[in-house]
C-alpha positions in Angstrom: 24.3 15.1 34.4 24.7 12.0 32.4 24.6 12.3 28.5 24.7 8.6 27.5 21.4 9.1 26.0 22.9 11.2 23.2 25.3 8.6 21.8 22.8 5.9 22.4 20.2 7.7 20.3 22.8 8.2 17.4 23.9 4.6 17.7 20.2 3.4 17.5 19.6 5.3 14.3 22.7 3.9 12.7 22.4 0.4 13.9 18.6 0.3 13.3 19.1 1.5 9.7 21.6 -1.1 8.9 19.4 -3.9 10.4 16.3 -2.7 8.4 18.3 -2.3 5.3 19.7 -6.1 5.7 15.8 -7.1 6.3 14.6 -5.5 2.8 13.7 -2.6 1.0 9.8 -3.3 0.6 7.2 -0.8 1.5 4.8 -1.4 4.3 2.2 -2.5 1.7 4.4 -4.9 0.3 5.6 -6.8 3.5 4.7 -10.3 4.5 3.2 -10.9 8.0 6.6 -12.1 9.1 8.2 -8.9 7.9 5.6 -6.7 9.4 6.0 -8.3 12.8 9.6 -8.1 12.7 9.5 -4.3 11.8 7.2 -3.8 14.8 9.4 -5.8 16.9 12.6 -4.2 16.0 10.8 -0.7 16.5 9.8 -1.7 20.2 13.4 -3.2 20.7 15.5 -0.3 19.5 14.0 2.1 22.0 14.7 0.0 25.2 18.5 1.2 25.5 17.3 4.7 26.0 15.6 3.7 29.1 18.6 2.0 30.4 18.6 -1.5 29.0 22.0 -2.8 27.6 22.5 -1.5 24.2 24.7 -4.1 23.1 22.1 -6.9 23.8 19.5 -5.0 22.1 21.5 -4.7 19.0 22.1 -8.6 19.3 18.6 -9.5 19.7 17.7 -7.1 16.6 20.3 -9.2 14.7 18.9 -12.4 15.6 15.5 -11.3 14.6 16.8 -10.3 11.1 18.7 -13.5 10.5 15.6 -15.3 11.4 13.5 -13.6 9.0 16.2 -14.1 6.2 16.1 -17.9 7.1 12.4 -17.8 6.8 12.5 -16.1 3.5 15.1 -18.5 2.3 12.8 -21.5 3.2 9.9 -19.8 1.3 11.9 -19.8 -1.7 12.8 -23.5 -1.5 9.6 -25.0 -0.2 6.1 -23.9 -1.7 4.4 -25.5 1.4 6.5 -23.5 3.8 5.5 -20.5 1.9 1.9 -21.2 1.8 2.0 -21.7 5.6 4.0 -18.5 6.5 2.9 -16.1 3.8 -0.3 -17.6 2.4 -1.7 -17.7 -1.4 -3.6 -15.3 -3.3 -7.4 -15.7 -3.2 -9.9 -15.1 -6.0 -12.8 -12.7 -5.3 -14.1 -11.9 -8.5 -14.6 -14.4 -11.3 -16.0 -13.4 -14.8 -17.6 -10.4 -13.3 -19.1 -12.4 -10.6 -18.4 -12.2 -6.6 -17.0 -15.1 -4.9 -19.1 -14.8 -1.8 -17.3 -17.5 0.3 -13.8 -16.0 -0.2 -15.2 -12.5 0.7 -16.5 -14.0 3.8 -13.2 -16.0 4.5 -11.1 -12.9 4.5 -13.6 -10.6 6.0 -13.8 -8.3 3.1 -17.2 -6.5 2.5 -18.6 -5.6 -0.8 -18.2 -2.0 0.1 -14.6 -2.2 0.8 -14.0 -4.3 -2.4 -15.8 -1.5 -4.3 -13.7 1.2 -2.7 -10.4 -0.9 -3.6 -11.7 -1.1 -7.4 -12.7 2.7 -7.5 -9.0 3.4 -6.5 -8.0 1.6 -9.4 -10.4 3.7 -11.7 -12.7 0.5 -12.2 -16.2 1.7 -12.5 -18.3 -1.8 -12.5 -17.7 -5.2 -10.8 -19.0 -6.7 -14.1 -16.2 -5.3 -16.0 -13.7 -7.3 -14.0 -12.7 -10.7 -15.4 -10.5 -11.6 -12.3 -9.8 -9.9 -8.9 -7.6 -11.4 -6.3 -6.5 -10.5 -2.6 -2.9 -10.8 -2.4 -0.9 -12.1 0.7 0.2 -8.7 1.4 -3.4 -7.4 1.3 -3.4 -5.6 -1.9 -5.9 -6.0 -4.7 -5.0 -7.6 -8.0 -7.2 -7.5 -10.9 -7.8 -7.9 -14.8 -10.5 -6.2 -16.7 -12.5 -7.9 -19.5 -11.1 -7.5 -23.0 -13.9 -5.3 -24.0 -13.3 -3.0 -20.8 -9.6 -2.5 -21.0 -8.4 0.7 -22.2 -6.7 1.0 -25.6 -3.0 0.4 -25.3 -0.2 1.9 -27.5 0.1 -1.5 -29.3 -3.9 -1.4 -29.7 -3.8 2.0 -31.4 -0.8 1.1 -33.5 -2.5 -1.8 -34.8 -5.6 0.1 -35.8 -3.7 2.9 -37.2 -1.9 0.3 -39.6 -5.2 -1.2 -40.6 -6.7 2.2 -41.6 -3.5 2.9 -43.6 -4.1 -0.6 -45.6 -7.6 0.4 -46.1 -6.7 3.9 -47.3 -4.1 2.2 -49.7 -6.9 0.0 -51.1 -9.4 3.0 -51.5 -6.7 4.9 -53.3 -5.7 2.1 -55.6 -9.6 1.5 -56.6 -10.0 5.1 -57.2 -6.9 5.3 -59.5 -8.2 2.3 -61.5 -11.5 3.7 -62.0 -9.8 7.0 -63.3 -7.8 5.3 -65.8 -10.5 2.8 -67.0 -11.6 3.2 -70.5 -14.4 1.0 -72.3 -13.0 -1.2 -74.9 -14.6 -1.0 -78.5 -17.1 -4.0 -77.6 -18.3 -2.2 -74.5 -18.5 1.1 -76.5 -20.3 -0.5 -79.5 -19.0 -0.5 -83.0 -20.3 2.7 -84.6 -19.4 1.2 -88.0 -21.5 -1.7 -87.2 -24.3 0.6 -86.1 -24.4 2.1 -89.6 -24.7 -1.3 -91.1 -27.3 -2.5 -89.0 -29.1 0.8 -88.5 -29.4 0.6 -85.0 -27.4 1.2 -81.6 -25.7 -1.7 -80.1 -26.5 0.0 -76.8 -29.5 2.6 -77.1 -28.3 6.1 -76.1 -30.4 8.2 -73.8 -33.7 9.5 -75.5 -32.6 13.2 -75.4 -29.4 12.3 -77.2 -30.7 10.1 -80.0 
């Protein structure tokens, strides 16, 4: 009984892990189309040696696939047109709370699917969204309108500082009122009152 499949399986795991590590550490949701195709291809390729195919040829083909991917990513970094052709660009789906229907149709995205993606991001209304885009990796990017955005720590700190300034102003005003003493002119000269036989400022009737 042959036991070649045992060491082949172990070797496949080790070499396959190394190849995928060289390819990158992105999750499935972050992969480009080329990376997704590569991972599927390597997955199918690595299982072949167990069925009797030459294991070293399989590893060689896998290495070529990885090198091709690295070369493609390098050219994407250097040339924008190549990146646009291979990966694509982001597309606007919502602008100022309004759906861009032609882009939804272009990417075959229904309104129900778009609403589901927004609900997963805790967005309750499409009208609250200032911008929403579909990214090349298929994920949804969005930005809420200013009046619909949750308060950040910075916003809270700014409001707190304004409240402190207001409280300081109120305290200063109250202190000024407590220390206020009318001058002699405001009080009325009581000696002049005797001379003129009348009050400069008439007192209340019940105190006359």
